[in-house]
Backbone as CSV, one residue per row, in Angstrom:
resi,resn,N_x,N_y,N_z,CA_x,CA_y,CA_z,C_x,C_y,C_z
1,MET,128.204,107.288,94.943,127.257,107.823,95.889,127.851,109.096,96.479
2,ALA,127.084,110.152,96.478,127.547,111.426,97.023,127.452,111.417,98.541
3,GLY,128.127,112.370,99.163,128.051,112.477,100.617,129.313,111.980,101.280
4,ARG,129.155,111.632,102.556,130.267,111.164,103.360,130.862,109.870,102.820
5,LYS,132.158,109.714,102.988,132.818,108.471,102.582,132.317,107.333,103.473
6,PRO,131.888,106.220,102.870,131.389,105.101,103.671,132.460,104.560,104.614
7,THR,132.068,104.293,105.851,132.999,103.716,106.818,132.845,102.204,106.891
8,VAL,131.829,101.695,106.223,131.553,100.271,106.176,131.400,99.894,104.707
9,THR,132.036,98.813,104.298,131.946,98.402,102.897,130.610,97.720,102.612
10,ASP,130.268,97.663,101.353,129.059,96.948,100.938,129.147,95.481,101.349
11,GLU,130.321,94.902,101.221,130.515,93.500,101.588,130.243,93.275,103.070
12,GLU,130.635,94.232,103.904,130.375,94.117,105.338,128.876,94.179,105.628
13,ILE,128.171,95.033,104.907,126.718,95.118,105.088,126.064,93.810,104.645
14,LEU,126.455,93.305,103.491,125.877,92.057,103.000,126.194,90.883,103.921
15,SER,127.353,90.908,104.551,127.719,89.816,105.460,126.811,89.779,106.685
16,ILE,126.244,90.924,107.073,125.272,90.943,108.175,124.085,90.054,107.820
17,PHE,123.612,90.181,106.589,122.482,89.358,106.138,122.881,87.892,106.025
18,GLU,124.066,87.631,105.512,124.521,86.257,105.313,124.705,85.516,106.628
19,SER,125.125,86.225,107.658,125.427,85.559,108.934,124.267,85.588,109.926
20,HIS,123.199,86.309,109.626,122.082,86.425,110.560,121.178,85.208,110.471
21,LYS,120.617,84.821,111.589,119.753,83.634,111.632,118.410,83.844,110.932
22,ASP,117.937,85.108,110.886,116.665,85.402,110.239,116.855,85.623,108.739
23,PRO,115.870,85.261,107.921,116.004,85.445,106.467,115.852,86.901,106.024
24,PHE,115.349,87.770,106.907,115.200,89.179,106.578,115.498,90.007,107.822
25,LEU,115.828,91.282,107.598,116.138,92.201,108.692,115.443,93.529,108.440
26,SER,115.040,94.183,109.516,114.466,95.518,109.394,115.592,96.531,109.249
27,THR,115.233,97.705,108.780,116.212,98.782,108.685,116.825,99.062,110.049
28,ALA,115.994,99.066,111.090,116.476,99.338,112.448,117.492,98.290,112.901
29,GLU,117.260,97.021,112.572,118.196,95.969,112.964,119.547,96.147,112.279
30,VAL,119.516,96.481,110.992,120.776,96.696,110.265,121.483,97.931,110.819
31,ALA,120.721,99.000,111.074,121.308,100.224,111.621,121.991,99.950,112.954
32,GLU,121.370,99.130,113.790,121.954,98.792,115.084,123.265,98.021,114.899
33,GLU,123.275,97.074,113.982,124.497,96.303,113.706,125.627,97.205,113.216
34,LEU,125.285,98.198,112.407,126.287,99.088,111.812,126.646,100.267,112.708
35,ASP,125.818,100.531,113.706,125.933,101.725,114.537,125.795,102.978,113.669
36,PHE,124.810,102.944,112.760,124.464,104.043,111.861,123.089,104.558,112.233
37,SER,122.750,105.743,111.741,121.379,106.235,111.851,120.521,105.420,110.882
38,GLN,119.211,105.395,111.146,118.324,104.685,110.219,118.320,105.348,108.849
39,GLN,118.394,106.685,108.822,118.404,107.405,107.539,119.637,107.020,106.723
40,GLY,120.791,106.996,107.358,122.014,106.609,106.662,121.983,105.166,106.217
41,THR,121.396,104.318,107.044,121.294,102.896,106.713,120.390,102.691,105.508
42,ILE,119.261,103.386,105.464,118.342,103.246,104.325,119.044,103.609,103.023
43,LYS,119.823,104.666,103.040,120.535,105.067,101.813,121.466,103.964,101.334
44,ARG,122.204,103.370,102.254,123.128,102.295,101.871,122.368,101.065,101.387
45,LEU,121.283,100.707,102.077,120.511,99.540,101.677,119.836,99.770,100.322
46,GLN,119.351,100.977,100.079,118.747,101.292,98.778,119.772,101.197,97.653
47,ALA,120.993,101.614,97.924,122.050,101.507,96.920,122.331,100.039,96.608
48,LEU,122.364,99.210,97.638,122.588,97.774,97.424,121.405,97.145,96.687
49,GLU,120.212,97.645,96.954,119.037,97.154,96.229,119.129,97.531,94.753
50,SER,119.518,98.754,94.457,119.601,99.189,93.061,120.664,98.420,92.287
51,GLU,121.644,97.875,93.003,122.686,97.056,92.372,122.282,95.580,92.292
52,GLY,121.095,95.248,92.808,120.591,93.879,92.715,120.999,92.965,93.849
53,HIS,121.610,93.497,94.898,122.063,92.660,96.009,120.981,92.391,97.045
54,LEU,120.060,93.338,97.228,119.017,93.225,98.237,117.653,93.475,97.626
55,ARG,116.627,93.036,98.343,115.239,93.351,98.020,114.601,93.872,99.293
56,ASN,113.478,94.578,99.172,112.795,95.061,100.371,111.296,95.052,100.192
57,LYS,110.626,95.184,101.343,109.173,95.227,101.367,108.766,96.006,102.609
58,ASN,107.679,96.764,102.503,107.131,97.464,103.656,106.227,96.486,104.399
59,ALA,106.536,96.244,105.666,105.755,95.307,106.474,105.435,95.969,107.812
60,GLY,104.183,96.265,108.026,103.773,96.860,109.288,104.389,98.223,109.548
61,GLY,104.616,98.987,108.500,105.186,100.315,108.649,106.699,100.348,108.709
62,SER,107.341,99.200,108.583,108.810,99.127,108.584,109.285,98.470,107.301
63,LEU,110.415,98.947,106.801,111.028,98.277,105.659,111.803,97.074,106.162
64,ILE,111.573,95.947,105.506,112.391,94.772,105.787,113.203,94.464,104.536
65,TRP,114.380,93.917,104.756,115.347,93.683,103.675,115.814,92.238,103.703
66,TRP,116.126,91.689,102.527,116.689,90.351,102.429,117.597,90.294,101.214
67,LEU,118.440,89.276,101.218,119.375,89.093,100.102,118.603,88.695,98.857
68,SER,118.937,89.300,97.752,118.316,88.990,96.475,118.871,87.681,95.963
69,SER,118.050,86.932,95.270,118.545,85.700,94.659,119.371,85.985,93.425
70,GLU,119.400,87.266,92.991,120.152,87.662,91.794,121.631,87.867,92.060
71,GLN,122.017,87.986,93.330,123.409,88.329,93.616,124.369,87.218,93.333
C-alpha cells in the first residue's frame, strides 16, 4: 500500500472487530477506535476487504464492516 507507513497493524484493526460486542462496525466507529480520519480508515478497511478479512455494506448512507467468514 502506498502512502504513509501504517501506525496500526492489520491484526490490531481486526482485533477491534473480534473484541467488539456488535457483529458489525461503522467506518466512524473504527476510526474513533484507531484515532484515524475516516478517509484513512476507509483505505485500511478496503485493503483488509480486498484480502478477504472483512466485508462491507452501505447502510443508511454509512459503510458498515464485519469480519468475513473466509478469514
